[in-house]
N, C-alpha and C positions, 0 to 999 in steps of 0.2 A: 282471364289470364292471357298474357302475351303469347302470340302464336309462335314466336321464335323459341320461347322457353318450353312450350309444349313439344315442339319438334326435337329440341335438344334432349328433353327428358325421355321421350320415346326412343330416340337413338341410343341413349346410354342404357336404357332398359334392354334393348335388343342386343347390344354388345355384351352386357353383363350376363344375360341368360343363355346365350348361344352355346357357351362351353359346357354348361350344365346339361343342356339338352343333348348335345353330342355325347357327353360322358355317359348319360343314361341310356343311350341307344347302342353303345359299343358292345355290351354283352349280348344283345339281341342279334347284332350283325355277326358277331363271332360264332354264335350258335348256328345261325343260318348257313354260314360258310363251313361249319364242321371243324372249326379250329379249337384245339384244346385250350383251356383257360390259362394255363401257365405260359403259352406262347403269345398270348395277346399282350402281355406286359413288356415284351421286348421291343 
């Protein structure tokens, strides 16, 4: 496989998954900070 294509594929994978990772961690961060769930959506 061409090295440039591999780098492009890995970069797109990283860009595509970062938002899902952050969204998955937000409830944990809110709980650690003691923030009520309804305030986290603002």
